[in-house]
mmCIF entry with sequence, helices, sheets and N, C-alpha, C, O atoms, coordinates in Angstrom:
data_MODEL
# 
_entry.id   MODEL 
# 
_entity.id                         1 
_entity.type                       polymer 
_entity.pdbx_number_of_molecules   1 
# 
_entity_poly.entity_id                      1 
_entity_poly.type                           'polypeptide(L)' 
_entity_poly.nstd_linkage                   no 
_entity_poly.nstd_monomer                   no 
_entity_poly.pdbx_seq_one_letter_code       
;(UNK)(UNK)(UNK)(UNK)(UNK)(UNK)(UNK)(UNK)(UNK)(UNK)(UNK)(UNK)(UNK)(UNK)(UNK)(UNK)
(UNK)(UNK)(UNK)(UNK)(UNK)(UNK)(UNK)(UNK)(UNK)(UNK)(UNK)(UNK)(UNK)(UNK)(UNK)(UNK)
(UNK)(UNK)(UNK)(UNK)(UNK)(UNK)(UNK)(UNK)
;
_entity_poly.pdbx_seq_one_letter_code_can   XXXXXXXXXXXXXXXXXXXXXXXXXXXXXXXXXXXXXXXX 
_entity_poly.pdbx_strand_id                 A 
# 
loop_
_entity_poly_seq.entity_id 
_entity_poly_seq.num 
_entity_poly_seq.mon_id 
_entity_poly_seq.hetero 
1 1  UNK n 
1 2  UNK n 
1 3  UNK n 
1 4  UNK n 
1 5  UNK n 
1 6  UNK n 
1 7  UNK n 
1 8  UNK n 
1 9  UNK n 
1 10 UNK n 
1 11 UNK n 
1 12 UNK n 
1 13 UNK n 
1 14 UNK n 
1 15 UNK n 
1 16 UNK n 
1 17 UNK n 
1 18 UNK n 
1 19 UNK n 
1 20 UNK n 
1 21 UNK n 
1 22 UNK n 
1 23 UNK n 
1 24 UNK n 
1 25 UNK n 
1 26 UNK n 
1 27 UNK n 
1 28 UNK n 
1 29 UNK n 
1 30 UNK n 
1 31 UNK n 
1 32 UNK n 
1 33 UNK n 
1 34 UNK n 
1 35 UNK n 
1 36 UNK n 
1 37 UNK n 
1 38 UNK n 
1 39 UNK n 
1 40 UNK n 
# 
_struct_asym.id          A 
_struct_asym.entity_id   1 
# 
_struct_conf.conf_type_id            HELX_P 
_struct_conf.id                      HELX_P1 
_struct_conf.pdbx_PDB_helix_id       AA1 
_struct_conf.beg_label_comp_id       UNK 
_struct_conf.beg_label_asym_id       A 
_struct_conf.beg_label_seq_id        2 
_struct_conf.pdbx_beg_PDB_ins_code   ? 
_struct_conf.end_label_comp_id       UNK 
_struct_conf.end_label_asym_id       A 
_struct_conf.end_label_seq_id        39 
_struct_conf.pdbx_end_PDB_ins_code   ? 
_struct_conf.beg_auth_comp_id        UNK 
_struct_conf.beg_auth_asym_id        A 
_struct_conf.beg_auth_seq_id         2 
_struct_conf.end_auth_comp_id        UNK 
_struct_conf.end_auth_asym_id        A 
_struct_conf.end_auth_seq_id         39 
_struct_conf.pdbx_PDB_helix_class    1 
_struct_conf.details                 ? 
_struct_conf.pdbx_PDB_helix_length   38 
# 
_struct_conf_type.id          HELX_P 
_struct_conf_type.criteria    ? 
_struct_conf_type.reference   ? 
# 
loop_
_atom_site.group_PDB 
_atom_site.id 
_atom_site.type_symbol 
_atom_site.label_atom_id 
_atom_site.label_alt_id 
_atom_site.label_comp_id 
_atom_site.label_asym_id 
_atom_site.label_entity_id 
_atom_site.label_seq_id 
_atom_site.pdbx_PDB_ins_code 
_atom_site.Cartn_x 
_atom_site.Cartn_y 
_atom_site.Cartn_z 
_atom_site.occupancy 
_atom_site.B_iso_or_equiv 
_atom_site.pdbx_formal_charge 
_atom_site.auth_seq_id 
_atom_site.auth_comp_id 
_atom_site.auth_asym_id 
_atom_site.auth_atom_id 
_atom_site.pdbx_PDB_model_num 
ATOM 1   N N  . UNK A 1 1  ? 78.964  83.743 88.410  1.00 0.00 ? 1  UNK A N  1 
ATOM 2   C CA . UNK A 1 1  ? 78.899  85.014 89.150  1.00 0.00 ? 1  UNK A CA 1 
ATOM 3   C C  . UNK A 1 1  ? 79.003  84.769 90.657  1.00 0.00 ? 1  UNK A C  1 
ATOM 4   O O  . UNK A 1 1  ? 79.747  85.460 91.353  1.00 0.00 ? 1  UNK A O  1 
ATOM 5   N N  . UNK A 1 2  ? 78.251  83.779 91.157  1.00 0.00 ? 2  UNK A N  1 
ATOM 6   C CA . UNK A 1 2  ? 78.250  83.486 92.536  1.00 0.00 ? 2  UNK A CA 1 
ATOM 7   C C  . UNK A 1 2  ? 79.668  83.079 92.981  1.00 0.00 ? 2  UNK A C  1 
ATOM 8   O O  . UNK A 1 2  ? 80.133  83.473 94.050  1.00 0.00 ? 2  UNK A O  1 
ATOM 9   N N  . UNK A 1 3  ? 80.328  82.297 92.149  1.00 0.00 ? 3  UNK A N  1 
ATOM 10  C CA . UNK A 1 3  ? 81.647  81.779 92.479  1.00 0.00 ? 3  UNK A CA 1 
ATOM 11  C C  . UNK A 1 3  ? 82.577  82.963 92.642  1.00 0.00 ? 3  UNK A C  1 
ATOM 12  O O  . UNK A 1 3  ? 83.365  82.986 93.587  1.00 0.00 ? 3  UNK A O  1 
ATOM 13  N N  . UNK A 1 4  ? 82.519  83.924 91.779  1.00 0.00 ? 4  UNK A N  1 
ATOM 14  C CA . UNK A 1 4  ? 83.328  85.142 91.866  1.00 0.00 ? 4  UNK A CA 1 
ATOM 15  C C  . UNK A 1 4  ? 83.189  85.802 93.205  1.00 0.00 ? 4  UNK A C  1 
ATOM 16  O O  . UNK A 1 4  ? 84.180  86.131 93.858  1.00 0.00 ? 4  UNK A O  1 
ATOM 17  N N  . UNK A 1 5  ? 81.938  85.998 93.620  1.00 0.00 ? 5  UNK A N  1 
ATOM 18  C CA . UNK A 1 5  ? 81.646  86.656 94.870  1.00 0.00 ? 5  UNK A CA 1 
ATOM 19  C C  . UNK A 1 5  ? 82.307  85.906 96.060  1.00 0.00 ? 5  UNK A C  1 
ATOM 20  O O  . UNK A 1 5  ? 82.923  86.492 96.949  1.00 0.00 ? 5  UNK A O  1 
ATOM 21  N N  . UNK A 1 6  ? 82.135  84.609 96.005  1.00 0.00 ? 6  UNK A N  1 
ATOM 22  C CA . UNK A 1 6  ? 82.744  83.712 97.068  1.00 0.00 ? 6  UNK A CA 1 
ATOM 23  C C  . UNK A 1 6  ? 84.242  83.875 97.085  1.00 0.00 ? 6  UNK A C  1 
ATOM 24  O O  . UNK A 1 6  ? 84.843  84.057 98.144  1.00 0.00 ? 6  UNK A O  1 
ATOM 25  N N  . UNK A 1 7  ? 84.849  83.809 95.916  1.00 0.00 ? 7  UNK A N  1 
ATOM 26  C CA . UNK A 1 7  ? 86.356  83.887 95.804  1.00 0.00 ? 7  UNK A CA 1 
ATOM 27  C C  . UNK A 1 7  ? 86.746  85.279 96.339  1.00 0.00 ? 7  UNK A C  1 
ATOM 28  O O  . UNK A 1 7  ? 87.706  85.393 97.102  1.00 0.00 ? 7  UNK A O  1 
ATOM 29  N N  . UNK A 1 8  ? 86.027  86.316 95.955  1.00 0.00 ? 8  UNK A N  1 
ATOM 30  C CA . UNK A 1 8  ? 86.356  87.679 96.394  1.00 0.00 ? 8  UNK A CA 1 
ATOM 31  C C  . UNK A 1 8  ? 86.314  87.808 97.890  1.00 0.00 ? 8  UNK A C  1 
ATOM 32  O O  . UNK A 1 8  ? 87.181  88.412 98.522  1.00 0.00 ? 8  UNK A O  1 
ATOM 33  N N  . UNK A 1 9  ? 85.247  87.203 98.449  1.00 0.00 ? 9  UNK A N  1 
ATOM 34  C CA . UNK A 1 9  ? 84.992  87.262 99.897  1.00 0.00 ? 9  UNK A CA 1 
ATOM 35  C C  . UNK A 1 9  ? 86.122  86.507 100.575 1.00 0.00 ? 9  UNK A C  1 
ATOM 36  O O  . UNK A 1 9  ? 86.670  86.989 101.566 1.00 0.00 ? 9  UNK A O  1 
ATOM 37  N N  . UNK A 1 10 ? 86.491  85.316 100.058 1.00 0.00 ? 10 UNK A N  1 
ATOM 38  C CA . UNK A 1 10 ? 87.514  84.505 100.655 1.00 0.00 ? 10 UNK A CA 1 
ATOM 39  C C  . UNK A 1 10 ? 88.866  85.237 100.591 1.00 0.00 ? 10 UNK A C  1 
ATOM 40  O O  . UNK A 1 10 ? 89.656  85.208 101.534 1.00 0.00 ? 10 UNK A O  1 
ATOM 41  N N  . UNK A 1 11 ? 89.101  85.892 99.446  1.00 0.00 ? 11 UNK A N  1 
ATOM 42  C CA . UNK A 1 11 ? 90.359  86.631 99.305  1.00 0.00 ? 11 UNK A CA 1 
ATOM 43  C C  . UNK A 1 11 ? 90.485  87.730 100.310 1.00 0.00 ? 11 UNK A C  1 
ATOM 44  O O  . UNK A 1 11 ? 91.552  87.933 100.889 1.00 0.00 ? 11 UNK A O  1 
ATOM 45  N N  . UNK A 1 12 ? 89.397  88.452 100.528 1.00 0.00 ? 12 UNK A N  1 
ATOM 46  C CA . UNK A 1 12 ? 89.405  89.549 101.535 1.00 0.00 ? 12 UNK A CA 1 
ATOM 47  C C  . UNK A 1 12 ? 89.595  88.966 102.948 1.00 0.00 ? 12 UNK A C  1 
ATOM 48  O O  . UNK A 1 12 ? 90.318  89.536 103.764 1.00 0.00 ? 12 UNK A O  1 
ATOM 49  N N  . UNK A 1 13 ? 88.951  87.844 103.224 1.00 0.00 ? 13 UNK A N  1 
ATOM 50  C CA . UNK A 1 13 ? 89.076  87.269 104.544 1.00 0.00 ? 13 UNK A CA 1 
ATOM 51  C C  . UNK A 1 13 ? 90.533  86.877 104.792 1.00 0.00 ? 13 UNK A C  1 
ATOM 52  O O  . UNK A 1 13 ? 91.053  87.120 105.881 1.00 0.00 ? 13 UNK A O  1 
ATOM 53  N N  . UNK A 1 14 ? 91.193  86.281 103.811 1.00 0.00 ? 14 UNK A N  1 
ATOM 54  C CA . UNK A 1 14 ? 92.537  85.875 103.964 1.00 0.00 ? 14 UNK A CA 1 
ATOM 55  C C  . UNK A 1 14 ? 93.483  87.094 104.229 1.00 0.00 ? 14 UNK A C  1 
ATOM 56  O O  . UNK A 1 14 ? 94.381  87.044 105.070 1.00 0.00 ? 14 UNK A O  1 
ATOM 57  N N  . UNK A 1 15 ? 93.226  88.183 103.461 1.00 0.00 ? 15 UNK A N  1 
ATOM 58  C CA . UNK A 1 15 ? 94.006  89.378 103.655 1.00 0.00 ? 15 UNK A CA 1 
ATOM 59  C C  . UNK A 1 15 ? 93.844  89.950 105.059 1.00 0.00 ? 15 UNK A C  1 
ATOM 60  O O  . UNK A 1 15 ? 94.804  90.350 105.717 1.00 0.00 ? 15 UNK A O  1 
ATOM 61  N N  . UNK A 1 16 ? 92.576  89.970 105.488 1.00 0.00 ? 16 UNK A N  1 
ATOM 62  C CA . UNK A 1 16 ? 92.248  90.498 106.800 1.00 0.00 ? 16 UNK A CA 1 
ATOM 63  C C  . UNK A 1 16 ? 92.936  89.660 107.895 1.00 0.00 ? 16 UNK A C  1 
ATOM 64  O O  . UNK A 1 16 ? 93.520  90.195 108.837 1.00 0.00 ? 16 UNK A O  1 
ATOM 65  N N  . UNK A 1 17 ? 92.847  88.348 107.739 1.00 0.00 ? 17 UNK A N  1 
ATOM 66  C CA . UNK A 1 17 ? 93.444  87.437 108.721 1.00 0.00 ? 17 UNK A CA 1 
ATOM 67  C C  . UNK A 1 17 ? 94.980  87.666 108.771 1.00 0.00 ? 17 UNK A C  1 
ATOM 68  O O  . UNK A 1 17 ? 95.547  87.808 109.854 1.00 0.00 ? 17 UNK A O  1 
ATOM 69  N N  . UNK A 1 18 ? 95.621  87.698 107.633 1.00 0.00 ? 18 UNK A N  1 
ATOM 70  C CA . UNK A 1 18 ? 97.069  87.810 107.596 1.00 0.00 ? 18 UNK A CA 1 
ATOM 71  C C  . UNK A 1 18 ? 97.483  89.187 108.237 1.00 0.00 ? 18 UNK A C  1 
ATOM 72  O O  . UNK A 1 18 ? 98.454  89.261 108.990 1.00 0.00 ? 18 UNK A O  1 
ATOM 73  N N  . UNK A 1 19 ? 96.753  90.209 107.927 1.00 0.00 ? 19 UNK A N  1 
ATOM 74  C CA . UNK A 1 19 ? 97.054  91.527 108.442 1.00 0.00 ? 19 UNK A CA 1 
ATOM 75  C C  . UNK A 1 19 ? 96.885  91.486 109.972 1.00 0.00 ? 19 UNK A C  1 
ATOM 76  O O  . UNK A 1 19 ? 97.760  91.964 110.695 1.00 0.00 ? 19 UNK A O  1 
ATOM 77  N N  . UNK A 1 20 ? 95.796  90.933 110.464 1.00 0.00 ? 20 UNK A N  1 
ATOM 78  C CA . UNK A 1 20 ? 95.521  90.854 111.873 1.00 0.00 ? 20 UNK A CA 1 
ATOM 79  C C  . UNK A 1 20 ? 96.607  90.023 112.594 1.00 0.00 ? 20 UNK A C  1 
ATOM 80  O O  . UNK A 1 20 ? 97.075  90.361 113.681 1.00 0.00 ? 20 UNK A O  1 
ATOM 81  N N  . UNK A 1 21 ? 96.982  88.891 111.903 1.00 0.00 ? 21 UNK A N  1 
ATOM 82  C CA . UNK A 1 21 ? 98.009  88.014 112.441 1.00 0.00 ? 21 UNK A CA 1 
ATOM 83  C C  . UNK A 1 21 ? 99.337  88.780 112.581 1.00 0.00 ? 21 UNK A C  1 
ATOM 84  O O  . UNK A 1 21 ? 100.025 88.657 113.594 1.00 0.00 ? 21 UNK A O  1 
ATOM 85  N N  . UNK A 1 22 ? 99.670  89.532 111.605 1.00 0.00 ? 22 UNK A N  1 
ATOM 86  C CA . UNK A 1 22 ? 100.954 90.296 111.582 1.00 0.00 ? 22 UNK A CA 1 
ATOM 87  C C  . UNK A 1 22 ? 100.945 91.283 112.713 1.00 0.00 ? 22 UNK A C  1 
ATOM 88  O O  . UNK A 1 22 ? 101.915 91.424 113.457 1.00 0.00 ? 22 UNK A O  1 
ATOM 89  N N  . UNK A 1 23 ? 99.789  91.988 112.830 1.00 0.00 ? 23 UNK A N  1 
ATOM 90  C CA . UNK A 1 23 ? 99.703  93.020 113.898 1.00 0.00 ? 23 UNK A CA 1 
ATOM 91  C C  . UNK A 1 23 ? 99.814  92.381 115.269 1.00 0.00 ? 23 UNK A C  1 
ATOM 92  O O  . UNK A 1 23 ? 100.499 92.924 116.136 1.00 0.00 ? 23 UNK A O  1 
ATOM 93  N N  . UNK A 1 24 ? 99.154  91.228 115.499 1.00 0.00 ? 24 UNK A N  1 
ATOM 94  C CA . UNK A 1 24 ? 99.170  90.595 116.739 1.00 0.00 ? 24 UNK A CA 1 
ATOM 95  C C  . UNK A 1 24 ? 100.630 90.164 117.064 1.00 0.00 ? 24 UNK A C  1 
ATOM 96  O O  . UNK A 1 24 ? 101.111 90.284 118.191 1.00 0.00 ? 24 UNK A O  1 
ATOM 97  N N  . UNK A 1 25 ? 101.273 89.673 116.040 1.00 0.00 ? 25 UNK A N  1 
ATOM 98  C CA . UNK A 1 25 ? 102.708 89.123 116.251 1.00 0.00 ? 25 UNK A CA 1 
ATOM 99  C C  . UNK A 1 25 ? 103.594 90.306 116.628 1.00 0.00 ? 25 UNK A C  1 
ATOM 100 O O  . UNK A 1 25 ? 104.414 90.197 117.539 1.00 0.00 ? 25 UNK A O  1 
ATOM 101 N N  . UNK A 1 26 ? 103.433 91.472 115.914 1.00 0.00 ? 26 UNK A N  1 
ATOM 102 C CA . UNK A 1 26 ? 104.247 92.638 116.269 1.00 0.00 ? 26 UNK A CA 1 
ATOM 103 C C  . UNK A 1 26 ? 104.007 93.107 117.665 1.00 0.00 ? 26 UNK A C  1 
ATOM 104 O O  . UNK A 1 26 ? 104.946 93.473 118.372 1.00 0.00 ? 26 UNK A O  1 
ATOM 105 N N  . UNK A 1 27 ? 102.706 93.104 118.098 1.00 0.00 ? 27 UNK A N  1 
ATOM 106 C CA . UNK A 1 27 ? 102.379 93.535 119.402 1.00 0.00 ? 27 UNK A CA 1 
ATOM 107 C C  . UNK A 1 27 ? 102.959 92.567 120.449 1.00 0.00 ? 27 UNK A C  1 
ATOM 108 O O  . UNK A 1 27 ? 103.437 92.980 121.506 1.00 0.00 ? 27 UNK A O  1 
ATOM 109 N N  . UNK A 1 28 ? 102.903 91.338 120.138 1.00 0.00 ? 28 UNK A N  1 
ATOM 110 C CA . UNK A 1 28 ? 103.488 90.293 121.070 1.00 0.00 ? 28 UNK A CA 1 
ATOM 111 C C  . UNK A 1 28 ? 105.039 90.490 121.194 1.00 0.00 ? 28 UNK A C  1 
ATOM 112 O O  . UNK A 1 28 ? 105.600 90.480 122.290 1.00 0.00 ? 28 UNK A O  1 
ATOM 113 N N  . UNK A 1 29 ? 105.673 90.662 120.050 1.00 0.00 ? 29 UNK A N  1 
ATOM 114 C CA . UNK A 1 29 ? 107.142 90.878 120.085 1.00 0.00 ? 29 UNK A CA 1 
ATOM 115 C C  . UNK A 1 29 ? 107.477 92.132 120.915 1.00 0.00 ? 29 UNK A C  1 
ATOM 116 O O  . UNK A 1 29 ? 108.422 92.120 121.703 1.00 0.00 ? 29 UNK A O  1 
ATOM 117 N N  . UNK A 1 30 ? 106.727 93.168 120.742 1.00 0.00 ? 30 UNK A N  1 
ATOM 118 C CA . UNK A 1 30 ? 106.985 94.446 121.414 1.00 0.00 ? 30 UNK A CA 1 
ATOM 119 C C  . UNK A 1 30 ? 106.776 94.185 122.941 1.00 0.00 ? 30 UNK A C  1 
ATOM 120 O O  . UNK A 1 30 ? 107.557 94.672 123.758 1.00 0.00 ? 30 UNK A O  1 
ATOM 121 N N  . UNK A 1 31 ? 105.759 93.443 123.304 1.00 0.00 ? 31 UNK A N  1 
ATOM 122 C CA . UNK A 1 31 ? 105.470 93.176 124.741 1.00 0.00 ? 31 UNK A CA 1 
ATOM 123 C C  . UNK A 1 31 ? 106.650 92.368 125.342 1.00 0.00 ? 31 UNK A C  1 
ATOM 124 O O  . UNK A 1 31 ? 107.127 92.640 126.444 1.00 0.00 ? 31 UNK A O  1 
ATOM 125 N N  . UNK A 1 32 ? 107.094 91.358 124.552 1.00 0.00 ? 32 UNK A N  1 
ATOM 126 C CA . UNK A 1 32 ? 108.186 90.539 125.058 1.00 0.00 ? 32 UNK A CA 1 
ATOM 127 C C  . UNK A 1 32 ? 109.444 91.367 125.171 1.00 0.00 ? 32 UNK A C  1 
ATOM 128 O O  . UNK A 1 32 ? 110.212 91.148 126.107 1.00 0.00 ? 32 UNK A O  1 
ATOM 129 N N  . UNK A 1 33 ? 109.695 92.273 124.308 1.00 0.00 ? 33 UNK A N  1 
ATOM 130 C CA . UNK A 1 33 ? 110.861 93.120 124.357 1.00 0.00 ? 33 UNK A CA 1 
ATOM 131 C C  . UNK A 1 33 ? 110.794 93.998 125.567 1.00 0.00 ? 33 UNK A C  1 
ATOM 132 O O  . UNK A 1 33 ? 111.805 94.177 126.246 1.00 0.00 ? 33 UNK A O  1 
ATOM 133 N N  . UNK A 1 34 ? 109.599 94.577 125.879 1.00 0.00 ? 34 UNK A N  1 
ATOM 134 C CA . UNK A 1 34 ? 109.404 95.437 127.014 1.00 0.00 ? 34 UNK A CA 1 
ATOM 135 C C  . UNK A 1 34 ? 109.676 94.585 128.292 1.00 0.00 ? 34 UNK A C  1 
ATOM 136 O O  . UNK A 1 34 ? 110.319 95.092 129.211 1.00 0.00 ? 34 UNK A O  1 
ATOM 137 N N  . UNK A 1 35 ? 109.234 93.375 128.375 1.00 0.00 ? 35 UNK A N  1 
ATOM 138 C CA . UNK A 1 35 ? 109.403 92.553 129.536 1.00 0.00 ? 35 UNK A CA 1 
ATOM 139 C C  . UNK A 1 35 ? 110.923 92.263 129.782 1.00 0.00 ? 35 UNK A C  1 
ATOM 140 O O  . UNK A 1 35 ? 111.410 92.236 130.912 1.00 0.00 ? 35 UNK A O  1 
ATOM 141 N N  . UNK A 1 36 ? 111.625 92.050 128.642 1.00 0.00 ? 36 UNK A N  1 
ATOM 142 C CA . UNK A 1 36 ? 113.059 91.795 128.719 1.00 0.00 ? 36 UNK A CA 1 
ATOM 143 C C  . UNK A 1 36 ? 113.852 93.021 129.231 1.00 0.00 ? 36 UNK A C  1 
ATOM 144 O O  . UNK A 1 36 ? 114.836 92.883 129.957 1.00 0.00 ? 36 UNK A O  1 
ATOM 145 N N  . UNK A 1 37 ? 113.405 94.186 128.841 1.00 0.00 ? 37 UNK A N  1 
ATOM 146 C CA . UNK A 1 37 ? 114.036 95.415 129.304 1.00 0.00 ? 37 UNK A CA 1 
ATOM 147 C C  . UNK A 1 37 ? 113.807 95.627 130.790 1.00 0.00 ? 37 UNK A C  1 
ATOM 148 O O  . UNK A 1 37 ? 114.699 96.094 131.498 1.00 0.00 ? 37 UNK A O  1 
ATOM 149 N N  . UNK A 1 38 ? 112.584 95.277 131.279 1.00 0.00 ? 38 UNK A N  1 
ATOM 150 C CA . UNK A 1 38 ? 112.296 95.437 132.671 1.00 0.00 ? 38 UNK A CA 1 
ATOM 151 C C  . UNK A 1 38 ? 113.095 94.468 133.529 1.00 0.00 ? 38 UNK A C  1 
ATOM 152 O O  . UNK A 1 38 ? 113.570 94.810 134.612 1.00 0.00 ? 38 UNK A O  1 
ATOM 153 N N  . UNK A 1 39 ? 113.232 93.233 133.007 1.00 0.00 ? 39 UNK A N  1 
ATOM 154 C CA . UNK A 1 39 ? 113.993 92.184 133.724 1.00 0.00 ? 39 UNK A CA 1 
ATOM 155 C C  . UNK A 1 39 ? 115.505 92.514 133.777 1.00 0.00 ? 39 UNK A C  1 
ATOM 156 O O  . UNK A 1 39 ? 116.157 92.226 134.781 1.00 0.00 ? 39 UNK A O  1 
ATOM 157 N N  . UNK A 1 40 ? 116.055 93.106 132.723 1.00 0.00 ? 40 UNK A N  1 
ATOM 158 C CA . UNK A 1 40 ? 117.514 93.366 132.678 1.00 0.00 ? 40 UNK A CA 1 
ATOM 159 C C  . UNK A 1 40 ? 117.918 94.542 133.562 1.00 0.00 ? 40 UNK A C  1 
ATOM 160 O O  . UNK A 1 40 ? 119.098 94.885 133.633 1.00 0.00 ? 40 UNK A O  1 
# 
């Protein structure tokens, strides 16, 4: 039972991290695109 809880918690943590990572990457890409538009 305890193992299941740990696995569930770990699974959620991984999903949260991947979601946050994707969001951060998108925001970074958008920021870089904005900078390129300003420079050009």
